[in-house]
matplotlib code that plots the C-alpha trace (Angstrom):
import matplotlib.pyplot as plt

x = [13.6, 10.6, 10.7, 14.6, 14.1, 11.1, 13.4, 16.2, 13.9, 12.5, 16.1, 16.5, 13.4, 14.3, 17.5, 16.3, 13.8, 10.7, 8.6, 6.5, 6.8, 4.4, 4.4, 1.3, 0.3, 0.3, -3.2, -4.4, -7.2, -10.1, -13.0, -10.9, -11.6, -15.3, -15.5, -13.4, -15.3, -18.5, -17.2, -16.6, -19.8, -21.6, -19.5, -17.9, -14.5, -15.6, -12.3, -10.1, -9.9, -6.9, -9.3, -10.6, -7.5, -5.8, -8.9, -8.3, -4.9, -5.8, -7.6, -4.3, -0.3, -0.2, -2.4, 0.2, 3.2, 2.3, 5.6, 4.9, 4.1, 4.7, 4.1, 6.6, 4.4, 5.9, 4.9, 6.3, 4.9, 4.4, 2.3, 2.2, 3.6, 1.0, -2.6, -3.9, -7.1, -5.2, -5.8, -9.6, -9.7, -7.0, -9.4, -6.2, -4.1, -4.2, -5.1, -2.6, -3.0, -0.3, 1.2, 1.7, 3.6, 7.2, 8.9, 7.0, 6.0, 6.2, 10.3, 10.7, 9.2, 10.3, 13.8, 14.0, 11.6, 14.8, 17.3, 15.3, 14.6, 18.2, 18.9, 15.9, 17.6, 21.7, 21.7, 18.4, 18.8, 15.1, 13.5, 11.5, 9.3, 8.5, 5.3, 4.3, 0.8, 1.1, 1.2, -2.5, -1.7, -4.0, -1.6, -4.0, -5.7, -2.6, -1.3, -4.7, -3.7, -0.3, -0.9, 0.0, -3.5, -6.9, -8.8, -11.0, -14.7, -12.8, -11.4, -7.9, -5.4, -5.3, -2.3, -2.2, 1.1, 0.4, -3.3, -3.9, -1.0, 1.1, 2.3, 2.5, 4.9, 4.6, 7.7, 6.2, 8.8, 9.0, 9.9, 7.3, 7.3, 4.7, 1.9, 1.6, -1.8, -4.2, -5.3, -8.6, -10.6, -10.8, -13.0, -15.7, -19.0, -17.0, -18.3, -15.8, -14.8, -18.0, -19.2, -16.7, -16.0, -17.6, -19.0, -20.6, -18.9, -19.5, -22.3, -21.3, -18.3, -15.6, -17.8, -16.6, -18.2, -15.3, -17.3, -17.9, -14.6, -12.7, -9.5, -11.0, -12.4, -9.3, -6.5, -8.3, -11.1, -9.7, -13.0, -14.7, -16.0, -19.3, -21.2, -22.8, -19.2, -17.4, -18.1, -18.0, -13.8, -13.1, -9.4, -8.5, -6.4, -4.9, -6.6, -8.4, -7.5, -10.6, -11.7, -7.8, -7.5, -10.6, -9.6, -8.9, -6.0, -3.9, -3.8, -1.0, 0.8, 4.1, 5.5, 7.9, 11.0, 12.5, 13.3, 12.0, 8.8, 8.4, 6.7, 8.4, 8.0, 6.3, 3.9, 2.7, -0.2, 0.7, -0.9, -3.6, -2.6, 0.5, -0.4, -3.2, -0.5, 2.1, 2.6, 3.3, 7.6, 6.4, 4.3, 6.7, 9.1, 7.7, 6.3, 9.2, 9.7, 6.1, 3.3, 1.3, 3.2, 1.3, -2.3, -0.6, -0.9, -4.3, -6.0, -4.0, -5.0, -8.6, -8.8, -6.5, -9.6, -12.4, -10.5, -10.1, -14.2, -14.9, -12.7, -14.9, -12.3, -14.0, -10.2, -8.8, -11.1, -8.5, -5.7, -7.5, -9.0, -6.4, -7.1, -10.3, -8.3, -5.6, -4.7, -6.7, -10.2, -10.5, -8.8, -11.5, -14.0, -13.2, -12.2, -15.8, -17.4, -14.8, -15.1, -19.2, -18.7, -16.6, -18.2, -22.1, -24.6, -24.8, -22.0, -20.3, -23.4, -22.4, -19.0, -19.4, -22.6, -22.0, -18.4, -18.7, -18.9, -15.5, -15.8, -16.6, -15.8, -19.1, -18.2, -16.7, -20.0, -22.2, -20.2, -20.8, -24.6, -25.0, -23.2, -25.1, -28.5, -31.0, -32.6, -35.3, -34.7]
y = [-21.7, -22.4, -18.8, -18.5, -21.8, -19.6, -17.1, -18.7, -20.7, -17.5, -16.1, -19.0, -18.7, -15.1, -16.1, -18.8, -15.8, -16.5, -13.4, -14.8, -17.8, -18.7, -21.8, -23.8, -27.5, -30.3, -30.9, -27.5, -27.5, -29.0, -29.4, -29.5, -33.0, -33.1, -29.9, -31.6, -34.7, -32.9, -31.0, -33.8, -35.8, -33.1, -33.5, -30.3, -31.3, -32.3, -34.8, -34.1, -37.6, -36.8, -34.7, -38.4, -40.1, -40.3, -37.7, -39.0, -37.9, -34.6, -33.3, -33.2, -33.1, -35.8, -38.1, -38.4, -38.2, -39.7, -38.3, -34.3, -32.0, -29.1, -27.4, -24.2, -22.8, -20.5, -17.5, -16.4, -13.4, -13.7, -10.5, -9.5, -5.9, -6.2, -6.6, -10.0, -8.0, -5.9, -8.5, -8.0, -5.6, -7.1, -10.4, -11.1, -12.1, -15.0, -14.3, -17.1, -17.0, -14.7, -17.9, -19.8, -16.7, -18.1, -20.8, -23.9, -22.5, -26.3, -25.9, -22.9, -23.1, -26.7, -25.8, -23.0, -25.4, -27.8, -25.3, -24.0, -28.0, -28.9, -26.3, -27.6, -30.7, -30.2, -27.4, -28.4, -32.3, -32.4, -35.1, -32.7, -33.6, -30.8, -30.3, -28.3, -28.4, -31.8, -34.0, -34.2, -31.5, -28.2, -26.0, -22.8, -23.6, -24.4, -21.1, -19.2, -21.0, -20.1, -16.8, -15.8, -14.6, -15.7, -17.8, -14.9, -15.6, -16.8, -19.6, -18.6, -17.1, -13.0, -11.8, -7.7, -7.7, -9.7, -8.9, -12.6, -13.3, -16.1, -19.0, -21.5, -24.6, -26.3, -27.9, -30.8, -31.1, -33.0, -30.0, -29.1, -25.5, -22.9, -21.9, -18.3, -16.7, -17.1, -13.9, -12.3, -12.4, -9.3, -9.1, -7.9, -7.3, -7.1, -9.7, -8.2, -11.8, -13.3, -10.9, -11.0, -14.6, -14.5, -18.1, -17.9, -20.7, -19.2, -20.7, -18.7, -17.4, -20.0, -22.1, -22.6, -25.4, -26.2, -27.7, -23.8, -22.5, -21.0, -21.9, -26.0, -25.8, -24.6, -26.8, -30.1, -30.4, -32.9, -33.2, -30.6, -27.4, -27.3, -25.1, -22.9, -21.8, -21.0, -17.8, -16.5, -17.8, -14.5, -14.7, -16.9, -20.0, -20.7, -20.0, -17.1, -14.6, -12.1, -13.2, -12.6, -9.7, -7.7, -8.2, -4.7, -6.2, -6.3, -2.4, -3.6, -6.1, -5.9, -7.0, -10.2, -9.9, -13.8, -13.5, -17.0, -15.7, -12.8, -12.6, -14.1, -11.5, -13.8, -15.4, -11.5, -11.2, -14.1, -13.8, -16.4, -16.7, -17.6, -20.1, -21.8, -23.0, -24.9, -29.1, -30.9, -30.3, -26.4, -26.3, -28.2, -25.8, -22.9, -24.1, -26.1, -25.5, -24.1, -25.2, -24.9, -27.6, -30.0, -30.0, -30.9, -29.6, -30.4, -28.5, -25.8, -25.7, -26.3, -23.2, -21.0, -21.9, -21.0, -17.7, -17.1, -18.0, -15.6, -13.0, -12.1, -11.8, -13.3, -12.8, -15.8, -18.4, -19.3, -19.1, -22.3, -24.0, -26.4, -27.5, -29.2, -32.0, -32.1, -36.0, -34.9, -34.9, -32.4, -29.6, -30.6, -30.2, -27.0, -25.8, -26.3, -24.3, -21.3, -20.7, -21.2, -18.1, -16.3, -17.1, -16.8, -19.7, -18.5, -18.0, -21.4, -23.5, -21.9, -23.1, -26.1, -27.5, -29.4, -30.9, -34.9, -35.8, -38.3, -37.7, -40.3, -39.0, -38.6, -35.2, -34.6, -34.8, -33.6, -30.5, -30.4, -31.0, -28.3, -25.9, -26.7, -27.2, -24.7, -22.6, -24.8, -27.9]
z = [1.6, -1.2, -2.3, -2.9, -5.3, -7.1, -7.3, -9.1, -11.4, -11.9, -12.7, -15.0, -17.4, -17.9, -19.4, -21.5, -22.7, -21.2, -20.3, -17.2, -14.7, -12.3, -9.8, -9.0, -7.7, -9.2, -8.9, -9.3, -11.5, -9.9, -12.2, -15.3, -16.5, -15.8, -18.1, -20.7, -20.4, -20.8, -23.6, -25.6, -24.5, -26.3, -29.3, -29.8, -30.2, -33.5, -35.1, -32.5, -31.2, -29.1, -26.6, -25.6, -25.4, -22.0, -20.9, -17.2, -17.6, -18.4, -15.4, -13.3, -13.7, -10.8, -12.8, -15.8, -13.6, -10.3, -8.7, -10.1, -7.0, -8.6, -12.0, -13.0, -15.8, -18.3, -21.1, -24.2, -25.9, -29.6, -30.2, -33.7, -35.2, -37.4, -36.4, -37.6, -39.2, -41.2, -44.4, -44.0, -46.9, -49.1, -50.3, -52.9, -49.6, -47.4, -43.7, -41.4, -37.8, -36.0, -34.0, -37.8, -39.4, -38.3, -36.8, -35.0, -31.6, -30.5, -30.9, -29.3, -26.8, -26.1, -26.2, -24.0, -21.7, -21.7, -21.1, -17.2, -16.7, -17.1, -14.5, -11.8, -12.4, -12.5, -9.6, -7.5, -8.0, -8.7, -11.5, -14.2, -17.4, -20.0, -21.9, -25.0, -25.6, -27.7, -24.2, -22.2, -20.0, -19.5, -19.9, -19.5, -16.6, -14.8, -16.1, -14.3, -10.9, -11.5, -11.5, -14.9, -16.0, -16.4, -18.8, -21.0, -22.3, -25.7, -23.7, -24.1, -21.7, -21.0, -19.5, -18.1, -19.6, -23.1, -23.5, -25.6, -27.0, -25.4, -26.0, -22.4, -21.6, -18.5, -16.1, -13.9, -10.8, -7.6, -6.0, -3.3, -4.4, -2.4, -5.2, -6.7, -6.0, -9.0, -11.0, -10.7, -14.0, -15.2, -18.2, -16.4, -18.4, -21.8, -24.2, -27.5, -28.0, -28.1, -30.4, -32.4, -34.0, -37.7, -37.3, -34.0, -32.2, -29.0, -26.6, -23.9, -22.1, -21.9, -24.0, -27.3, -30.1, -31.8, -35.0, -35.7, -35.2, -38.1, -36.6, -36.0, -39.9, -41.1, -39.4, -37.7, -40.0, -43.1, -45.2, -46.9, -44.9, -44.5, -46.9, -44.5, -43.0, -46.2, -47.2, -43.4, -43.5, -45.7, -46.7, -44.0, -44.7, -41.5, -38.2, -36.9, -34.7, -34.6, -30.5, -29.7, -31.5, -30.0, -26.7, -24.8, -22.7, -26.1, -25.5, -23.1, -25.5, -27.1, -29.7, -29.8, -28.4, -29.7, -33.2, -34.1, -33.4, -35.7, -38.7, -42.1, -44.7, -47.0, -44.4, -43.6, -47.0, -49.3, -52.8, -53.2, -56.2, -55.8, -52.9, -55.2, -57.5, -54.8, -55.8, -52.7, -53.2, -53.1, -50.0, -48.2, -49.1, -48.3, -44.9, -43.7, -40.0, -39.3, -38.2, -41.0, -42.9, -40.6, -42.0, -45.6, -49.4, -50.1, -47.0, -47.3, -50.8, -49.9, -47.7, -49.9, -52.8, -50.6, -49.8, -53.2, -53.7, -51.3, -52.9, -55.9, -58.7, -61.6, -63.2, -60.6, -62.6, -64.7, -62.5, -61.0, -63.7, -63.4, -59.9, -61.6, -62.7, -58.9, -58.2, -54.6, -54.1, -51.4, -53.9, -56.9, -54.9, -53.8, -56.9, -58.3, -55.5, -56.1, -59.9, -58.9, -56.7, -59.0, -62.1, -60.6, -61.8, -64.8, -65.5, -64.0, -65.8, -69.5, -69.1, -67.6, -68.3, -71.3, -69.4, -69.7, -65.8, -65.1, -61.0, -59.5, -56.1, -54.1, -52.4, -55.4, -57.7, -55.1, -55.4, -59.6, -59.1, -56.6, -58.9, -62.3, -60.3, -61.2, -58.4, -57.1, -58.6]

ax = plt.figure().add_subplot(projection="3d")
ax.plot(x, y, z, "-o")
ax.set_aspect("equal")
plt.show()
């Protein structure tokens, strides 16, 4: 009987547009809570305070919803048509993570989850709850337990069919369903993902220090990005896909078939000069419906300025000069750093050493002092 029910749910998942569907016990991730606690205790979560909140509920789905007996875990392929590393040779353009080149996946996945959940509730009479990334649910361990793939050394799910490019969603249900067999881990001795990280964020297989991760630094980190990481960011302005992109299992990956997950043309290689000129209204208009919007204009322009500084085109200095007077201190500080990179120490000092210092923000003032100091001072 349970296999017949699972077959019906899989059919509904296909009709909703999901690419894979698996089943796990609601309590199927033993050790996950302890691993998360150790990660947080070591401070490797950085400013992501939400990881500390409701931590006791993250270890198992039935801790979040006691009535839950099974998890229906669904995957949606978002494979790119243009690889994320293609822009490394184009310093004038900004590189946006593959997952953020289109509609916000939360909205896309949640709508599909609700479509399946309505069928489970309406036709099987079972209570359900849906989760997409924003609730204290550990989707990746559940997906591994449900046989959708395995957690690779880069801490993300790897699928034999879709490589590293899958969005995950979970439907919790009170139905008692036979779990699928977990997938064998097929990473073997490969270390490509670990060795590809520009900032050495991996401490070992399946161990990451988010504070060193470019995705964390460009998205979650709210303040000035530490100097040691800025040159390593290159032209990445929102996230980083290097560890995902090098996975050998991506040779089986397919381009996303869901139209809402097909990259927008204007986000494939946006000119940095144009992005630096965005005011708040322009930023909101450009990224309406995009996950990029959630970090706000100041953090985004901070990232753009770092990318411009790394690009090395001194001609860009005039384009970003007005941002020295930006109302946001995060933008002003990043502008100083970018100008210093573009003009060099001598060029920067000759142009700005006689400026009257009006800056009152201590972090921005520190950027000025650093840029104007003489080596050895």
